[in-house]
Structures are given as structure tokens and as C-alpha cells.
MDTraj code that builds the backbone (N, CA, C; nanometers):
import mdtraj as md
import numpy as np

residues = "UNK UNK UNK UNK UNK UNK UNK UNK UNK UNK UNK UNK UNK UNK UNK UNK UNK UNK UNK UNK UNK UNK UNK UNK UNK UNK UNK UNK UNK UNK UNK UNK UNK UNK UNK UNK UNK UNK UNK UNK UNK UNK UNK UNK UNK UNK UNK UNK UNK UNK UNK UNK UNK UNK UNK UNK UNK UNK UNK UNK UNK UNK UNK UNK UNK UNK UNK UNK UNK UNK UNK UNK UNK UNK UNK UNK UNK UNK UNK UNK UNK UNK UNK UNK UNK UNK UNK UNK UNK UNK UNK UNK UNK UNK UNK UNK UNK UNK UNK UNK UNK UNK UNK UNK UNK UNK UNK UNK UNK UNK UNK UNK UNK UNK UNK UNK UNK UNK UNK UNK UNK UNK UNK UNK UNK UNK UNK UNK UNK UNK UNK UNK UNK UNK UNK UNK UNK UNK UNK UNK UNK UNK UNK UNK UNK UNK UNK UNK UNK UNK UNK UNK UNK UNK UNK UNK UNK UNK UNK UNK UNK UNK UNK UNK UNK UNK UNK UNK UNK UNK UNK UNK UNK UNK UNK UNK UNK UNK UNK UNK UNK UNK UNK UNK UNK UNK UNK UNK UNK".split()
xyz = np.array([
    [1.0651, 1.9598, 1.2759],
    [1.0056, 1.8481, 1.3483],
    [0.9351, 1.7564, 1.2478],
    [0.9708, 1.6303, 1.2487],
    [0.9111, 1.5346, 1.1550],
    [0.7714, 1.4942, 1.1983],
    [0.6888, 1.4652, 1.1002],
    [0.5522, 1.4183, 1.1257],
    [0.5427, 1.2706, 1.0936],
    [0.4579, 1.2013, 1.1684],
    [0.4296, 1.0616, 1.1365],
    [0.3033, 1.0621, 1.0508],
    [0.3162, 1.0085, 0.9305],
    [0.2071, 1.0105, 0.8335],
    [0.1279, 0.8808, 0.8399],
    [-0.0019, 0.8857, 0.8055],
    [-0.0785, 0.7605, 0.8016],
    [-0.0305, 0.6725, 0.6859],
    [-0.0175, 0.5434, 0.7142],
    [0.0264, 0.4485, 0.6108],
    [-0.0954, 0.3972, 0.5364],
    [-0.0896, 0.4056, 0.4042],
    [-0.1982, 0.3572, 0.3184],
    [-0.1915, 0.2060, 0.3102],
    [-0.3056, 0.1414, 0.3160],
    [-0.3094, -0.0042, 0.3125],
    [-0.3697, -0.0547, 0.1816],
    [-0.3514, -0.1850, 0.1595],
    [-0.3982, -0.2497, 0.0379],
    [-0.5452, -0.2170, 0.0132],
    [-0.5742, -0.1831, -0.1108],
    [-0.7090, -0.1418, -0.1479],
    [-0.7130, 0.0077, -0.1752],
    [-0.6131, 0.0823, -0.1258],
    [-0.6038, 0.2259, -0.1558],
    [-0.5443, 0.2386, -0.2962],
    [-0.6164, 0.3043, -0.3880],
    [-0.5679, 0.3114, -0.5272],
    [-0.4298, 0.3752, -0.5422],
    [-0.3867, 0.4601, -0.4480],
    [-0.2562, 0.5263, -0.4615],
    [-0.1427, 0.4233, -0.4635],
    [-0.1634, 0.3055, -0.4043],
    [-0.0574, 0.2037, -0.4029],
    [-0.0300, 0.1471, -0.5417],
    [-0.1231, 0.1617, -0.6339],
    [-0.1035, 0.1124, -0.7712],
    [-0.0631, 0.2243, -0.8681],
    [-0.0461, 0.3467, -0.8152],
    [-0.0074, 0.4588, -0.9024],
    [0.1438, 0.4621, -0.9215],
    [0.1893, 0.4658, -1.0454],
    [0.3339, 0.4808, -1.0665],
    [0.3785, 0.6203, -1.0199],
    [0.5003, 0.6275, -0.9692],
    [0.5500, 0.7556, -0.9194],
    [0.5887, 0.8475, -1.0346],
    [0.5989, 0.9744, -1.0008],
    [0.6462, 1.0727, -1.0994],
    [0.7820, 1.1248, -1.0523],
    [0.8727, 1.1495, -1.1462],
    [1.0078, 1.1916, -1.1073],
    [1.0070, 1.3230, -1.0291],
    [1.1020, 1.3349, -0.9400],
    [1.1221, 1.4574, -0.8628],
    [1.2093, 1.5483, -0.9486],
    [1.1618, 1.6714, -0.9734],
    [1.2352, 1.7644, -1.0610],
    [1.3556, 1.8259, -0.9897],
    [1.3413, 1.8536, -0.8604],
    [1.4496, 1.9170, -0.7849],
    [1.4348, 1.8821, -0.6376],
    [1.5467, 1.8827, -0.5668],
    [1.5440, 1.8553, -0.4230],
    [1.5076, 1.9862, -0.3525],
    [1.3810, 1.9996, -0.3218],
    [1.3283, 2.1203, -0.2578],
    [1.3148, 2.0963, -0.1072],
    [1.2922, 2.2033, -0.0306],
    [1.2663, 2.1835, 0.1123],
    [1.1465, 2.0900, 0.1357],
    [1.0460, 2.0951, 0.0469],
    [0.9297, 2.0070, 0.0610],
    [0.9700, 1.8595, 0.0459],
    [1.0587, 1.8302, -0.0482],
    [1.1056, 1.6924, -0.0680],
    [1.1862, 1.6477, 0.0534],
    [1.2717, 1.7364, 0.1071],
    [1.3498, 1.7006, 0.2263],
    [1.2575, 1.6736, 0.3453],
    [1.1500, 1.7515, 0.3576],
    [1.0524, 1.7289, 0.4648],
    [0.9812, 1.5961, 0.4440],
    [0.9438, 1.5651, 0.3189],
    [0.8807, 1.4376, 0.2887],
    [0.9721, 1.3222, 0.3306],
    [1.1002, 1.3312, 0.2971],
    [1.1967, 1.2265, 0.3333],
    [1.2044, 1.2132, 0.4857],
    [1.2146, 1.3244, 0.5578],
    [1.2200, 1.3207, 0.7052],
    [1.0936, 1.2569, 0.7625],
    [0.9784, 1.2966, 0.7084],
    [0.8512, 1.2408, 0.7562],
    [0.8412, 1.0912, 0.7252],
    [0.8922, 1.0505, 0.6087],
    [0.8887, 0.9083, 0.5720],
    [0.9781, 0.8262, 0.6647],
    [1.0979, 0.8784, 0.6980],
    [1.1839, 0.8080, 0.7937],
    [1.1135, 0.7968, 0.9290],
    [1.0524, 0.9053, 0.9759],
    [0.9831, 0.9046, 1.1056],
    [0.8672, 0.8046, 1.1046],
    [0.7922, 0.8019, 0.9949],
    [0.6776, 0.7109, 0.9816],
    [0.7243, 0.5660, 0.9799],
    [0.8287, 0.5390, 0.9031],
    [0.8833, 0.4039, 0.8928],
    [0.9328, 0.3561, 1.0290],
    [1.0063, 0.4420, 1.0997],
    [1.0589, 0.4039, 1.2326],
    [0.9452, 0.3787, 1.3303],
    [0.8431, 0.4651, 1.3287],
    [0.7300, 0.4501, 1.4214],
    [0.6556, 0.3191, 1.3967],
    [0.6594, 0.2722, 1.2709],
    [0.5897, 0.1480, 1.2344],
    [0.6815, 0.0266, 1.2387],
    [0.8073, 0.0494, 1.2777],
    [0.9081, -0.0563, 1.2868],
    [0.9292, -0.1276, 1.1540],
    [0.9317, -0.0500, 1.0458],
    [0.9599, -0.1043, 0.9137],
    [1.1052, -0.0815, 0.8775],
    [1.1480, -0.1388, 0.7638],
    [1.2839, -0.1161, 0.7148],
    [1.2835, -0.0376, 0.5835],
    [1.1645, -0.0115, 0.5289],
    [1.1564, 0.0645, 0.4055],
    [1.0185, 0.1244, 0.3897],
    [1.0103, 0.2321, 0.3124],
    [0.8824, 0.2984, 0.2884],
    [0.8920, 0.3759, 0.1571],
    [0.7888, 0.3648, 0.0752],
    [0.7832, 0.4383, -0.0520],
    [0.6753, 0.5458, -0.0412],
    [0.6881, 0.6499, -0.1222],
    [0.5963, 0.7642, -0.1161],
    [0.4494, 0.7225, -0.1269],
    [0.4195, 0.6251, -0.2129],
    [0.2795, 0.5820, -0.2283],
    [0.2208, 0.5332, -0.0964],
    [0.3043, 0.4776, -0.0107],
    [0.2554, 0.4232, 0.1155],
    [0.2100, 0.5318, 0.2127],
    [0.2465, 0.6561, 0.1834],
    [0.1977, 0.7692, 0.2641],
    [0.1103, 0.8619, 0.1785],
    [0.0609, 0.8068, 0.0673],
    [-0.0348, 0.8808, -0.0144],
    [0.0246, 0.9811, -0.1106],
    [0.1538, 0.9709, -0.1378],
    [0.2201, 1.0636, -0.2296],
    [0.2646, 0.9875, -0.3537],
    [0.2967, 1.0605, -0.4603],
    [0.3387, 0.9916, -0.5823],
    [0.4747, 1.0379, -0.6347],
    [0.5509, 1.1090, -0.5522],
    [0.6872, 1.1420, -0.5936],
    [0.7715, 1.0148, -0.5926],
    [0.8745, 1.0129, -0.6761],
    [0.9638, 0.8970, -0.6839],
    [1.0658, 0.9049, -0.5697],
    [1.0188, 0.8702, -0.4496],
    [1.1006, 0.8784, -0.3287],
    [1.0754, 0.7540, -0.2443],
    [1.1838, 0.6911, -0.1989],
    [1.1690, 0.5851, -0.0996],
    [1.2838, 0.5941, -0.0003],
    [1.2600, 0.5400, 0.1174],
    [1.3617, 0.5413, 0.2224],
    [1.3794, 0.3983, 0.2738],
    [1.5020, 0.3691, 0.3160],
    [1.5357, 0.2377, 0.3710],
    [1.6248, 0.2614, 0.4916],
    [1.6013, 0.1856, 0.5964],
    [1.6896, 0.1920, 0.7127],
    [1.6984, 0.0517, 0.7727],
    [1.8186, -0.0038, 0.7683],
    [1.8381, -0.1394, 0.8178],
    [1.9049, -0.1384, 0.9542],
    [1.8630, -0.2300, 1.0412],
    [1.9447, -0.2552, 1.1600],
    [2.0774, -0.3154, 1.1126],
    [2.1863, -0.2854, 1.1792],
    [2.3178, -0.3357, 1.1368],
    [2.3177, -0.4885, 1.1257],
    [2.2402, -0.5562, 1.2093],
    [2.2381, -0.7036, 1.2081],
    [2.1776, -0.7597, 1.0794],
    [2.1037, -0.6778, 1.0029],
    [2.0454, -0.7229, 0.8759],
    [2.1448, -0.7125, 0.7609],
    [2.2581, -0.6451, 0.7859],
    [2.3529, -0.6189, 0.6778],
    [2.4771, -0.7081, 0.6880],
    [2.4603, -0.8277, 0.7437],
    [2.5700, -0.9236, 0.7527],
    [2.5180, -1.0610, 0.7075],
    [2.6096, -1.1429, 0.6571],
    [2.5679, -1.2784, 0.6168],
    [2.5639, -1.3711, 0.7361],
    [2.6576, -1.3538, 0.8278],
    [2.6573, -1.4362, 0.9484],
    [2.6793, -1.3463, 1.0689],
    [2.6339, -1.3914, 1.1844],
    [2.6444, -1.3112, 1.3051],
    [2.7895, -1.2667, 1.3266],
    [2.8078, -1.1415, 1.3585],
    [2.9403, -1.0814, 1.3814],
    [3.0292, -1.0815, 1.2574],
    [2.9718, -1.1094, 1.1394],
    [3.0493, -1.1044, 1.0157],
    [3.0611, -0.9591, 0.9695],
    [3.1396, -0.9350, 0.8638],
    [3.1528, -0.7980, 0.8108],
    [3.0230, -0.7539, 0.7429],
    [3.0009, -0.6227, 0.7397],
    [2.8827, -0.5689, 0.6702],
    [2.8915, -0.6031, 0.5225],
    [2.7762, -0.6330, 0.4621],
    [2.7695, -0.6612, 0.3186],
    [2.7813, -0.5324, 0.2373],
    [2.7417, -0.4205, 0.2979],
    [2.7415, -0.2904, 0.2295],
    [2.8174, -0.1876, 0.3139],
    [2.9489, -0.2088, 0.3347],
    [3.0233, -0.1225, 0.4274],
    [3.0289, 0.0246, 0.3850],
    [3.0124, 0.0520, 0.2556],
    [3.0234, 0.1899, 0.2075],
    [2.8886, 0.2617, 0.2019],
    [2.7819, 0.1955, 0.2454],
    [2.6474, 0.2533, 0.2358],
    [2.5963, 0.2807, 0.3773],
    [2.5482, 0.4042, 0.4020],
    [2.4907, 0.4296, 0.5345],
    [2.3687, 0.3399, 0.5578],
    [2.3424, 0.3027, 0.6820],
    [2.2291, 0.2148, 0.7112],
    [2.0953, 0.2850, 0.6880],
    [2.0958, 0.4188, 0.6841],
    [1.9764, 0.4960, 0.6476],
    [2.0007, 0.5552, 0.5097],
    [1.9093, 0.5255, 0.4160],
    [1.9313, 0.5675, 0.2776],
    [1.8017, 0.6199, 0.2180],
    [1.8086, 0.7404, 0.1596],
    [1.6943, 0.7958, 0.0847],
    [1.7280, 0.7840, -0.0633],
    [1.6365, 0.7273, -0.1414],
    [1.6557, 0.7126, -0.2859],
    [1.5530, 0.7998, -0.3571],
    [1.5992, 0.8934, -0.4360],
    [1.5105, 0.9827, -0.5102],
    [1.5312, 0.9547, -0.6591],
    [1.4196, 0.9344, -0.7299],
    [1.4239, 0.8948, -0.8717],
    [1.5130, 0.7725, -0.8938],
    [1.4983, 0.6666, -0.8106],
    [1.5875, 0.5514, -0.8261],
    [1.5559, 0.4699, -0.9508],
    [1.6619, 0.4166, -1.0091],
    [1.6487, 0.3330, -1.1283],
    [1.7549, 0.2238, -1.1176],
    [1.7117, 0.0985, -1.1295],
    [1.8087, -0.0113, -1.1250],
    [1.8827, -0.0149, -1.2579],
    [2.0163, -0.0072, -1.2505],
    [2.0971, -0.0066, -1.3727],
    [2.1749, -0.1368, -1.3903],
    [2.1740, -0.2208, -1.2862],
    [2.2442, -0.3479, -1.2957],
    [2.1870, -0.4424, -1.1901],
    [2.1677, -0.5699, -1.2270],
    [2.1237, -0.6696, -1.1292],
    [2.2127, -0.7922, -1.1424],
    [2.2313, -0.8593, -1.0315],
    [2.3124, -0.9821, -1.0336],
    [2.2292, -1.0954, -1.0924],
    [2.2977, -1.1942, -1.1469],
    [2.2287, -1.3149, -1.1922],
    [2.1858, -1.3970, -1.0712],
    [2.2618, -1.3838, -0.9635],
    [2.2309, -1.4584, -0.8407],
    [2.1053, -1.3999, -0.7772],
    [2.0135, -1.4901, -0.7397],
    [1.8910, -1.4454, -0.6745],
    [1.8776, -1.5153, -0.5399],
    [1.7818, -1.4687, -0.4630],
    [1.7578, -1.5251, -0.3311],
    [1.6086, -1.5132, -0.3030],
    [1.5495, -1.6205, -0.2510],
    [1.4080, -1.6174, -0.2133],
    [1.4009, -1.6038, -0.0619],
    [1.3168, -1.5118, -0.0156],
    [1.3090, -1.4843, 0.1272],
    [1.1701, -1.4326, 0.1602],
    [1.1269, -1.4549, 0.2823],
    [0.9961, -1.4053, 0.3234],
    [1.0014, -1.2534, 0.3382],
    [0.8979, -1.1871, 0.2850],
    [0.8862, -1.0420, 0.2977],
    [0.7511, -1.0082, 0.3591],
    [0.7477, -0.8921, 0.4206],
    [0.6239, -0.8328, 0.4671],
    [0.6200, -0.6911, 0.4142],
    [0.5137, -0.6182, 0.4455],
    [0.4994, -0.4817, 0.3941],
    [0.4088, -0.4041, 0.4890],
    [0.4467, -0.2811, 0.5198],
    [0.3661, -0.1987, 0.6111],
    [0.2257, -0.1733, 0.5568],
    [0.2077, -0.1818, 0.4264],
    [0.0746, -0.1610, 0.3671],
    [-0.0095, -0.2884, 0.3684],
    [0.0491, -0.3979, 0.4166],
    [-0.0186, -0.5282, 0.4216],
    [0.0006, -0.5905, 0.5596],
    [-0.0637, -0.5350, 0.6636],
    [-0.0441, -0.5936, 0.7965],
    [-0.0813, -0.7418, 0.7950],
    [0.0008, -0.8224, 0.8605],
    [-0.0240, -0.9663, 0.8773],
    [-0.0195, -1.0471, 0.7477],
    [0.0363, -0.9931, 0.6397],
    [0.0530, -1.0705, 0.5159],
    [0.2031, -1.0822, 0.4910],
    [0.2498, -1.2053, 0.4772],
    [0.3910, -1.2305, 0.4502],
    [0.4005, -1.3384, 0.3429],
    [0.5098, -1.3362, 0.2683],
    [0.5272, -1.4400, 0.1678],
    [0.6649, -1.4344, 0.1054],
    [0.7077, -1.5458, 0.0486],
    [0.8390, -1.5534, -0.0151],
    [0.8389, -1.4805, -0.1489],
    [0.9454, -1.4055, -0.1707],
    [0.9652, -1.3331, -0.2960],
    [1.1091, -1.3565, -0.3405],
    [1.1253, -1.3900, -0.4661],
    [1.2603, -1.4076, -0.5224],
    [1.3057, -1.2747, -0.5810],
    [1.4256, -1.2346, -0.5416],
    [1.4812, -1.1067, -0.5898],
    [1.6305, -1.1239, -0.6190],
    [1.6844, -1.0296, -0.6952],
    [1.8278, -1.0292, -0.7231],
    [1.9050, -1.0090, -0.5925],
    [2.0179, -1.0794, -0.5785],
    [2.1006, -1.0703, -0.4583],
    [2.1693, -0.9335, -0.4515],
    [2.2034, -0.8761, -0.5665],
    [2.2642, -0.7430, -0.5630],
    [2.2154, -0.6601, -0.6811],
    [2.2098, -0.5292, -0.6567],
    [2.1647, -0.4345, -0.7586],
    [2.2508, -0.3085, -0.7521],
    [2.2614, -0.2411, -0.8645],
    [2.3217, -0.1077, -0.8680],
    [2.2074, -0.0126, -0.9026],
    [2.1946, 0.0918, -0.8242],
    [2.0833, 0.1852, -0.8402],
    [2.1368, 0.3258, -0.8652],
    [2.0881, 0.3849, -0.9736],
    [2.1202, 0.5245, -1.0018],
    [2.0089, 0.6079, -0.9398],
    [2.0447, 0.7113, -0.8642],
    [1.9442, 0.7921, -0.7951],
    [2.0010, 0.9291, -0.7598],
    [1.9140, 1.0177, -0.7203],
    [1.9569, 1.1473, -0.6686],
    [1.9771, 1.1348, -0.5183],
    [2.0788, 1.2030, -0.4691],
    [2.0965, 1.2168, -0.3252],
    [2.0214, 1.3405, -0.2794],
    [2.0115, 1.3596, -0.1482],
    [1.9430, 1.4786, -0.0958],
    [2.0183, 1.6066, -0.1306],
    [2.1436, 1.5934, -0.1751],
    [2.2215, 1.7090, -0.2201],
    [2.1942, 1.7408, -0.3674],
    [2.1062, 1.6609, -0.4311],
    [2.0722, 1.6859, -0.5714],
    [2.1686, 1.6226, -0.6704],
    [2.2734, 1.5559, -0.6211],
    [2.3724, 1.4947, -0.7087],
    [2.3293, 1.3539, -0.7496],
    [2.3533, 1.3201, -0.8755],
    [2.3251, 1.1843, -0.9230],
    [2.4371, 1.0933, -0.8740],
    [2.3979, 0.9800, -0.8213],
    [2.4987, 0.8830, -0.7774],
    [2.4508, 0.7427, -0.8094],
    [2.5433, 0.6490, -0.8085],
    [2.5097, 0.5077, -0.8252],
    [2.5504, 0.4368, -0.6976],
    [2.4560, 0.3649, -0.6400],
    [2.4803, 0.2933, -0.5151],
    [2.4615, 0.1444, -0.5418],
    [2.5622, 0.0666, -0.5057],
    [2.5539, -0.0793, -0.5206],
    [2.5102, -0.1372, -0.3868],
    [2.4068, -0.2212, -0.3913],
    [2.3531, -0.2822, -0.2691],
    [2.3549, -0.4337, -0.2822],
    [2.3809, -0.5002, -0.1702],
    [2.3855, -0.6460, -0.1660],
    [2.2943, -0.6991, -0.0565],
    [2.2513, -0.8248, -0.0725],
    [2.1781, -0.8937, 0.0330],
    [2.0446, -0.8293, 0.0677],
    [2.0183, -0.8196, 0.1978],
    [1.8901, -0.7698, 0.2458],
    [1.8668, -0.6242, 0.2008],
    [1.9750, -0.5452, 0.1951],
    [1.9639, -0.4049, 0.1530],
    [1.9117, -0.3990, 0.0084],
    [1.9656, -0.4865, -0.0778],
    [1.9215, -0.4912, -0.2178],
    [1.7747, -0.5331, -0.2253],
    [1.7361, -0.6308, -0.1424],
    [1.5971, -0.6776, -0.1374],
    [1.5041, -0.5628, -0.0971],
    [1.5399, -0.4919, 0.0085],
    [1.4556, -0.3815, 0.0560],
    [1.4407, -0.2744, -0.0523],
    [1.5503, -0.2438, -0.1210],
    [1.5453, -0.1415, -0.2270],
    [1.4544, -0.1877, -0.3411],
    [1.4642, -0.3150, -0.3801],
    [1.3800, -0.3663, -0.4884],
    [1.2327, -0.3636, -0.4485],
    [1.2035, -0.3970, -0.3234],
    [1.0654, -0.3952, -0.2727],
    [1.0090, -0.2526, -0.2805],
    [1.0868, -0.1548, -0.2318],
    [1.0383, -0.0159, -0.2319],
    [1.0275, 0.0389, -0.3740],
    [1.1208, 0.0005, -0.4614],
    [1.1151, 0.0492, -0.5991],
    [0.9971, -0.0128, -0.6740],
    [0.9565, -0.1348, -0.6360],
    [0.8330, -0.1910, -0.6909],
    [0.7158, -0.0980, -0.6577],
    [0.7095, -0.0525, -0.5316],
    [0.6025, 0.0412, -0.4921],
    [0.6014, 0.1635, -0.5841],
    [0.7215, 0.2148, -0.6133],
    [0.7307, 0.3355, -0.6969],
    [0.6782, 0.3100, -0.8376],
    [0.6801, 0.1839, -0.8801],
    [0.6284, 0.1474, -1.0126],
    [0.4809, 0.1083, -1.0062],
    [0.4215, 0.1161, -0.8866],
    [0.2814, 0.0763, -0.8712],
    [0.2645, -0.0743, -0.8588],
    [0.3752, -0.1445, -0.8327],
    [0.3713, -0.2894, -0.8146],
    [0.3800, -0.3207, -0.6661],
    [0.3238, -0.4353, -0.6262],
    [0.3209, -0.4734, -0.4857],
    [0.3857, -0.6096, -0.4664],
    [0.4372, -0.6345, -0.3470],
    [0.5094, -0.7604, -0.3254],
    [0.4206, -0.8829, -0.3456],
    [0.2907, -0.8689, -0.3258],
    [0.1994, -0.9816, -0.3496],
    [0.1949, -1.0200, -0.4979],
    [0.2316, -0.9272, -0.5852],
    [0.2349, -0.9566, -0.7288],
    [0.3404, -1.0639, -0.7600],
    [0.4389, -1.0801, -0.6701],
    [0.5473, -1.1776, -0.6896],
    [0.5158, -1.3132, -0.6255],
    [0.4049, -1.3225, -0.5525],
    [0.3722, -1.4484, -0.4842],
    [0.3400, -1.5573, -0.5858],
    [0.3651, -1.6810, -0.5472],
    [0.3261, -1.7954, -0.6302],
    [0.1734, -1.8037, -0.6333],
    [0.1214, -1.8752, -0.7284],
    [-0.0241, -1.8925, -0.7399],
    [-0.0809, -1.9512, -0.6108],
    [-0.0139, -2.0521, -0.5569],
    [-0.0607, -2.1180, -0.4342],
    [-0.0616, -2.0184, -0.3178],
    [0.0431, -1.9373, -0.3074],
    [0.0504, -1.8388, -0.1985],
    [-0.0600, -1.7341, -0.2157],
    [-0.0848, -1.6927, -0.3395],
    [-0.1927, -1.5954, -0.3636],
    [-0.3270, -1.6517, -0.3171],
    [-0.3502, -1.7792, -0.3434],
    [-0.4739, -1.8430, -0.2966],
    [-0.4795, -1.8444, -0.1442],
    [-0.3646, -1.8718, -0.0812],
    [-0.3587, -1.8824, 0.0646],
    [-0.3887, -1.7489, 0.1344],
    [-0.3520, -1.6369, 0.0713],
    [-0.3736, -1.5059, 0.1364],
    [-0.4951, -1.4326, 0.0806],
    [-0.5661, -1.4962, -0.0126],
    [-0.6773, -1.4286, -0.0807],
    [-0.7802, -1.3714, 0.0162],
    [-0.8219, -1.4484, 0.1162],
    [-0.9259, -1.3980, 0.2067],
    [-0.8739, -1.2833, 0.2935],
    [-0.7462, -1.2921, 0.3362],
    [-0.6863, -1.1809, 0.4124],
    [-0.6847, -1.0532, 0.3279],
    [-0.6457, -1.0672, 0.2003],
    [-0.6380, -0.9509, 0.1108],
    [-0.7766, -0.8925, 0.0858],
    [-0.8742, -0.9795, 0.0692],
    [-1.0118, -0.9348, 0.0448],
    [-1.0622, -0.8536, 0.1651],
    [-1.0340, -0.9048, 0.2844],
    [-1.0759, -0.8362, 0.4072],
    [-1.0031, -0.7020, 0.4222],
    [-0.8722, -0.7007, 0.3973],
    [-0.7940, -0.5774, 0.4080],
    [-0.8434, -0.4738, 0.3069],
    [-0.8707, -0.5169, 0.1822],
    [-0.9206, -0.4254, 0.0794],
    [-1.0547, -0.3659, 0.1228],
    [-1.1427, -0.4497, 0.1772],
    [-1.2752, -0.4020, 0.2206],
    [-1.2616, -0.3006, 0.3354],
    [-1.1732, -0.3292, 0.4324],
    [-1.1516, -0.2355, 0.5440],
    [-1.0952, -0.1039, 0.4943],
    [-0.9988, -0.1121, 0.4026],
    [-0.9372, 0.0100, 0.3465],
    [-1.0412, 0.0918, 0.2714],
    [-1.1213, 0.0267, 0.1870],
    [-1.2199, 0.0997, 0.1086],
    [-1.3281, 0.1595, 0.1973],
    [-1.3595, 0.0928, 0.3068],
    [-1.4556, 0.1469, 0.4035],
    [-1.3994, 0.2752, 0.4652],
    [-1.2697, 0.2704, 0.5047],
    [-1.2045, 0.3887, 0.5619],
    [-1.2009, 0.5024, 0.4610],
    [-1.1673, 0.4690, 0.3342],
    [-1.1591, 0.5726, 0.2305],
    [-1.2964, 0.6340, 0.2054],
    [-1.4010, 0.5518, 0.2071],
    [-1.5373, 0.6002, 0.1872],
    [-1.5835, 0.6908, 0.3003],
    [-1.5359, 0.6618, 0.4226],
    [-1.5753, 0.7410, 0.5387],
    [-1.4977, 0.8732, 0.5462],
    [-1.3790, 0.8746, 0.4783],
    [-1.2911, 0.9899, 0.4914],
    [-1.3174, 1.0968, 0.3974],
])
top = md.Topology()
chain = top.add_chain()
for i, resn in enumerate(residues, 1):
    res = top.add_residue(resn, chain, resSeq=i)
    for name in ("N", "CA", "C"):
        top.add_atom(name, md.element.get_by_symbol(name[0]), res)
traj = md.Trajectory(xyz[None], top)
């Protein structure tokens, strides 16, 4: 039975901690992945990294609605060979496209904060599967964006780090308030 874990918000130091590689796919890692999928679904997100649930293993999960994996309505999937639910363990980008795309992003660790982020349109990611096998998965479009966002988390980087100076100024008071609320919760806990 999967558990829904509390999502860490901006101001929690674990969000800036780089992840550590997973040595082996253990039952504990499989449970973490199941719990992360359950937590992400309960929060209506499309991706979640271990730091967002207070862990530092190099694990992230992504699950896209099928409608996010097409360029135009009723068009073919951009990633037909990739399941819409994907767990990436020890992911590493090994190739990025020169083509980029700027799009508004949000993050479960930043309620009510959104902003444009420019990312590569496609990436190839080397990672472990839940079977322990190393594989390379090529992702395009929104799937590639979601993977890059979650892998930033694994490096201790946050999507706000990619905001323009003007956008950072625009969200500064929201971030200050969120950090204060988070630190208050951490102090009480």
C-alpha cells in the first residue's frame, strides 16, 4: 500500500541538497518510487523528485496525461515508445537538442508560483530502471521539460533559478512569504 508523503516547500534546506546515487534497486527504493507516484498523483503534479519528499536519493518520477504528449490535439504521441509513467533512478542527461522551448512551469514545492523557463526540446537520459538495468531514454517536448525540471531538483537546483531577473523581482514577496511559512513549520516540527 503506497503512502502519501508530505511535500517539502521552498525554504526547506533539503530542496537545495544534491542527491546521492542509488547503489541498488532495493525494496525500499521500490517503495519510495511507489510513494512518490502516489504523492504526485494526490497533488495533481506531473513530476516529483526525492528532495520534494525530504529524501536525497537520486530518484524522480514523471507521469504525463496523454494529452501532454502531443504537439496538436489528436496528433501522434511525441514519445510513443515511453510509458506515460516513468521512474528515473540515477538519471544523467547524455544528450540535449540545440532546439529549445520556453514555457510556463510550476512546481509542487512552490504553490502559486509560476514562470517561464527555457529548456531543451529533447534530451537523452541514461538511468537505471526499476529492474536495475541501465537504459537510455530519449524524451521530447513536455516529457523532456518535466524530466529536466525534476533532474534540476536532484542537483539541488530549483526552477526559480532559471527565471529572468524581472520575473525573480515579481515573485520575490511570494517566495519570501513561502520561505517564512516553511521555516515556521520546520521550527515547530
